[in-house]
GUGUTI-22133 format. One record per residue (C-alpha): x, y, z. Coordinates in steps of 0.02 Angstrom, whole numbers, padded with zeros to 5 digits, always signed. Last residue first. Example, Ala and Ser with C-alpha at 12.3 -4.5 7.8 and 13.67 -1.06 7.14 Angstrom:
<atoms>
+00684-00053+00357/+00615-00225+00390/
</atoms>
This chain:
<atoms>
-03908+01215-04000/-03838+01045-04046/-03656+01060-04007/-03498+01011-04129/-03329+01023-04052/-03179+00990-04179/-02991+00965-04128/-02839+01002-04235/-02676+00916-04271/-02521+00911-04364/-02519+01085-04439/-02685+01192-04464/-02768+01278-04602/-02958+01300-04555/-03070+01162-04565/-03196+01112-04701/-03367+01021-04636/-03477+00922-04729/-03631+00854-04659/-03700+00684-04673/-03883+00659-04644/-04007+00761-04561/-04079+00930-04614/-03954+01034-04531/-03967+01216-04479/-03793+01287-04453/-03683+01370-04356/-03486+01439-04360/-03329+01451-04283/-03153+01441-04335/-02979+01468-04255/-03040+01436-04074/-02870+01471-03979/-02805+01333-03861/-02632+01367-03912/-02569+01209-03970/-02719+01110-03993/-02809+01236-04102/-02991+01204-04086/-03118+01220-04219/-03281+01270-04154/-03471+01210-04213/-03637+01261-04192/-03785+01141-04229/-03961+01180-04273/-04061+01003-04289/-04077+00844-04385/-03973+00717-04354/-03789+00704-04406/-03679+00613-04499/-03509+00683-04516/-03406+00726-04668/-03243+00804-04641/-03141+00905-04747/-02960+00946-04703/-02853+01098-04720/-02643+01075-04707/-02486+01151-04660/-02347+01024-04676/-02288+00894-04537/-02111+00906-04497/-02007+00729-04499/-01878+00677-04367/-02003+00565-04291/-02151+00545-04372/-02303+00604-04324/-02474+00522-04372/-02573+00678-04452/-02726+00718-04327/-02894+00747-04315/-03001+00739-04140/-03179+00758-04151/-03290+00795-03987/-03479+00771-04040/-03626+00825-03938/-03818+00820-03963/-03888+00733-04083/-03800+00566-04028/-03685+00588-03871/-03515+00554-03969/-03318+00544-03950/-03260+00550-04131/-03078+00495-04204/-03005+00561-04365/-02849+00498-04447/-02749+00604-04593/-02660+00581-04742/-02829+00575-04840/-02963+00697-04804/-03101+00625-04694/-03259+00522-04720/-03413+00459-04638/-03370+00522-04479/-03525+00457-04368/-03456+00279-04359/-03318+00334-04252/-03418+00322-04104/-03325+00331-03927/-03451+00355-03791/-03540+00525-03723/-03664+00538-03579/-03515+00568-03454/-03433+00692-03553/-03560+00844-03529/-03420+00929-03641/-03308+01065-03580/-03212+00945-03485/-03151+00854-03644/-03080+01035-03698/-03018+01079-03529/-02895+00919-03532/-02838+00935-03711/-02782+01126-03674/-02719+01067-03519/-02609+00946-03622/-02538+01093-03717/-02480+01193-03575/-02388+01026-03512/-02301+01002-03682/-02245+01181-03666/-02184+01165-03508/-02081+01007-03577/-02073+00823-03577/-02010+00689-03697/-01930+00511-03687/-01783+00406-03680/-01678+00529-03576/-01541+00638-03657/-01591+00787-03562/-01540+00959-03621/-01728+01034-03600/-01737+01061-03405/-01874+01179-03344/-01987+01043-03253/-02023+01143-03103/-01913+01014-02995/-01769+01070-03110/-01608+01008-03002/-01726+00845-02926/-01772+00834-03106/-01923+00863-03200/-01903+00896-03402/-01903+00709-03408/-02100+00697-03415/-02173+00522-03416/-02340+00568-03491/-02505+00548-03406/-02688+00492-03477/-02835+00437-03385/-03011+00435-03445/-02994+00347-03605/-03153+00347-03723/-03040+00355-03895/-03059+00534-03886/-02941+00526-03724/-02802+00421-03823/-02796+00508-03964/-02781+00667-03885/-02651+00604-03754/-02554+00530-03907/-02565+00696-04014/-02488+00796-03867/-02356+00658-03830/-02281+00652-04009/-02306+00819-04044/-02193+00886-03897/-02034+00811-03980/-01918+00730-03853/-01917+00550-03946/-02040+00383-03948/-01973+00303-03774/-02116+00400-03692/-02282+00346-03614/-02353+00303-03448/-02528+00309-03350/-02633+00262-03502/-02784+00233-03434/-02964+00125-03463/-03097+00165-03330/-03216+00026-03283/-03367-00019-03386/-03280-00205-03422/-03353-00178-03629/-03229-00046-03645/-03106-00164-03645/-03051-00190-03838/-03093-00019-03872/-03005+00077-03743/-02852-00044-03787/-02831+00017-03959/-02759+00189-03919/-02633+00198-04062/-02514+00211-03970/-02522+00128-03788/-02340+00157-03718/-02415+00095-03549/-02592+00042-03521/-02693+00048-03352/-02845-00024-03299/-02934+00051-03176/-03087-00008-03055/-03000-00175-02989/-03110-00257-02865/-03175-00385-02969/-03003-00454-03019/-03005-00469-03210/-03048-00619-03306/-02948-00563-03489/-02908-00403-03496/-02876-00364-03699/-02704-00310-03759/-02638-00154-03817/-02473-00071-03797/-02370-00117-03650/-02474-00214-03530/-02605-00225-03401/-02565-00106-03248/-02693-00151-03134/-02787-00004-03027/-02867+00007-02859/-02990+00126-02809/-02989+00181-02622/-03130+00129-02500/-03166+00276-02375/-03254+00257-02216/-03124+00125-02147/-03177-00050-02093/-03144-00132-02236/-02989-00016-02293/-02850-00172-02234/-02963-00301-02303/-02967-00228-02484/-02791-00183-02481/-02737-00360-02423/-02845-00435-02547/-02773-00315-02689/-02607-00385-02635/-02654-00572-02647/-02732-00538-02809/-02561-00469-02888/-02467-00623-02792/-02583-00730-02897/-02568-00630-03050/-02374-00684-03041/-02234-00564-03063/-02089-00632-03155/-01973-00474-03198/-02085-00394-03336/-02275-00407-03360/-02300-00329-03181/-02277-00160-03274/-02284-00064-03115/-02384-00156-02969/-02531-00135-02868/-02594+00020-02916/-02681+00128-02768/-02801+00263-02791/-02780+00433-02723/-02845+00608-02685/-02983+00579-02554/-02833+00537-02415/-02919+00484-02263/-02839+00291-02254/-02666+00361-02311/-02581+00296-02158/-02671+00134-02154/-02649+00104-02342/-02475+00125-02321/-02454+00011-02172/-02551-00120-02249/-02459-00141-02409/-02298-00113-02291/-02358-00275-02195/-02420-00391-02348/-02246-00339-02437/-02154-00410-02280/-02248-00576-02247/-02234-00589-02440/-02048-00596-02404/-02059-00711-02263/-02178-00839-02363/-02059-00853-02515/-02136-00928-02656/-02284-00808-02663/-02230-00755-02839/-02185-00555-02838/-01993-00586-02761/-01965-00734-02882/-01897-00659-03027/-01768-00554-02918/-01669-00711-02877/-01702-00767-02670/-01621-00728-02519/-01761-00602-02484/-01764-00580-02287/-01612-00612-02176/-01691-00504-02060/-01540-00376-02054/-01580-00295-02226/-01480-00259-02369/-01408-00432-02440/-01565-00514-02403/-01650-00402-02548/-01802-00328-02478/-01702-00158-02444/-01675-00159-02650/-01501-00111-02694/-01455-00280-02783/-01624-00316-02847/-01590-00146-02946/-01414-00216-03017/-01502-00375-03057/-01600-00320-03187/-01788-00261-03235/-01839-00268-03034/-02009-00282-03037/-02104-00118-02966/-02230-00122-02810/-02337+00007-02704/-02390+00131-02854/-02483+00268-02768/-02570+00370-02906/-02608+00531-02848/-02743+00665-02906/-02707+00830-02913/-02836+00952-02839/-02692+01076-02779/-02741+01059-02590/-02753+00851-02644/-02580+00865-02701/-02504+00966-02541/-02598+00839-02426/-02538+00679-02528/-02364+00742-02523/-02388+00777-02325/-02428+00597-02303/-02291+00535-02398/-02156+00659-02308/-02216+00594-02131/-02226+00420-02186/-02053+00423-02242/-01982+00516-02068/-02067+00379-01956/-01971+00254-02040/-02051+00082-01983/-01971-00045-01910/-01980-00248-01933/-01906-00238-02105/-01733-00180-02011/-01624-00090-02158/-01434-00104-02185/-01323+00051-02147/-01293+00154-02302/-01170+00119-02472/-01305+00081-02585/-01267-00104-02557/-01289-00096-02383/-01152-00151-02265/-01162-00054-02090/-01277-00111-01943/-01357+00012-01848/-01514-00015-01933/-01597+00076-02068/-01797+00109-02056/-01934+00040-02177/-02049+00143-02292/-01910+00218-02388/-01798+00360-02394/-01653+00381-02506/-01553+00552-02485/-01450+00481-02354/-01392+00339-02451/-01314+00452-02592/-01358+00503-02761/-01556+00451-02750/-01591+00357-02913/-01808+00366-02940/-01779+00550-02973/-01659+00513-03137/-01527+00652-03159/-01525+00610-03355/-01606+00438-03384/-01515+00304-03485/-01626+00168-03426/-01545+00152-03247/-01359+00230-03237/-01400+00321-03090/-01465+00183-02973/-01651+00137-02965/-01786+00114-02816/-01921-00008-02765/-01995-00008-02600/-02010+00195-02607/-02179+00191-02636/-02169+00251-02818/-02296+00397-02855/-02378+00446-03018/-02440+00616-03039/-02641+00669-03109/-02708+00849-03115/-02634+00957-03251/-02665+01153-03245/-02510+01218-03286/-02498+01313-03131/-02570+01166-03031/-02431+01042-03115/-02306+01180-03084/-02342+01205-02900/-02344+01016-02870/-02159+01015-02928/-02115+01160-02838/-02189+01090-02678/-02114+00916-02711/-01933+00977-02718/-01822+00821-02738/-01665+00805-02648/-01745+00693-02526/-01784+00569-02662/-01904+00437-02590/-02072+00563-02605/-02043+00641-02774/-01974+00489-02862/-02104+00438-02993/-02014+00506-03143/-02096+00678-03144/-02265+00719-03223/-02361+00748-03377/-02553+00732-03319/-02731+00711-03390/-02865+00640-03276/-03046+00663-03337/-03161+00700-03202/-03348+00714-03170/-03393+00842-03028/-03444+00815-02846/-03282+00814-02765/-03211+00677-02878/-03306+00575-03009/-03215+00457-03121/-03235+00398-03316/-03285+00232-03398/-03405+00202-03244/-03533+00310-03317/-03685+00351-03207/-03604+00312-03040/-03436+00389-03092/-03296+00292-03039/-03222+00350-02880/-03100+00495-02807/-03162+00560-02642/-03292+00700-02637/-03451+00610-02709/-03525+00576-02550/-03541+00435-02420/-03353+00392-02394/-03329+00577-02400/-03405+00596-02214/-03480+00769-02188/-03664+00767-02257/-03718+00600-02275/-03631+00532-02137/-03670+00661-02021/-03843+00654-02066/-03846+00477-02050/-03768+00505-01864/-03912+00624-01813/-04042+00505-01883/-03970+00372-01779/-03962+00459-01615/-04125+00534-01646/-04190+00368-01656/-04100+00319-01502/-04188+00441-01425/-04357+00398-01496/-04332+00195-01436/-04300+00259-01262/-04435+00354-01241/-04544+00199-01292/-04458+00109-01162/-04496+00254-01039/-04676+00235-01065/-04676+00061-01075/-04603+00058-00891/-04718+00181-00831/-04864+00095-00893/-04797-00065-00809/-04788+00043-00646/-04964+00117-00656/-05026-00032-00688/-04949-00094-00528/-05026+00016-00425/-04930+00160-00360/-04993+00172-00157/
</atoms>
């Protein structure tokens, strides 16, 4: 006969064994999370934990540099995005912007030649919503049903993101865009003229204002759907709205969409970065939403926005530029100036990409900006230059530059006493050719032995190098002869 003490002891042993087994399960799960799940590793695009002015991606510090098509790679079925992504990879660039398809343009928009955001026919435009069987949409196709998703669109969207990921390219998924004129609102699926749901019976400047609950509900739903579909992507961040400072977009509405993104991802293993587009040019960001990690500016030349907002300890980016002319020098110098100022993201709007030229070989465009294979090669030189430093330890510090020759501007990104990235350029003027020149720069350095290299920003060649022993104080360096701009690397040996 088994005594009660033995039974009690058996129960205690069973309980202890169960605790051990549960502990093993927890340990195994923890190891899985740490070793496999990207949410608990540094594989997914995130702010760098040691310097949140920069990114980390797949275990490495990252600065993002791009020169991309006009955001229609997915919504325009005529566009061969594989050829496009191959070209970005071949040129060594790592960024593209993507409009979700909620917004589209028409052939006459902004004077852009073969605009990828303006599909040529109704059956070439694909967006999150399915078309109904009811004719009468303003683009000539059937009206949209805002309660039904277009599975073909989401298949194309996810494939684009995955193809970009394979090539190490970061995708900005831009959810919404204001309507710059009534002609653009008239072709929007959210306009009551173009859907069978009666949603969007309002003027264009009220679309993104929370004034119309039925329209807001549609915007919430499409945001949730896109975020759910892209929940496993390691190479994306979300921008709430392109250029919200046009078209009546309110900050309350933007905060509402941010809340939808955050709540949708609440139980997902991956939490993606969120971006706000702040302004054309430079302004100081006031009272930013805490969920925002990237503050993007357009046409930010000179890059004063970086210094004005550096105290936020978040990424400052310039994710669109153009409208200055066609010459490569305009956008090469703008990119270098922005990154050496402490920015972590620069992306040029490249009009050499069209649906007819997905590899960016078109040069006869009349569009209001630039872009070319040559520019993309030059921007790779910028990307490689900054990644040649331990830039996580660096910060903008122009005070180390005590003097520079007249007629040029100089900027420095510094880890004092260890590494110095310096960019010197003659501010370009449209239609005016720069002359060859040689400059002298005076730099304050602590005592030590240093090496230096003068980098040709157009070829990537080191045109002059050397080393010196320095007793501390100001050091004079003379550049090789150059034209337009030049970069200087100084490293303590």
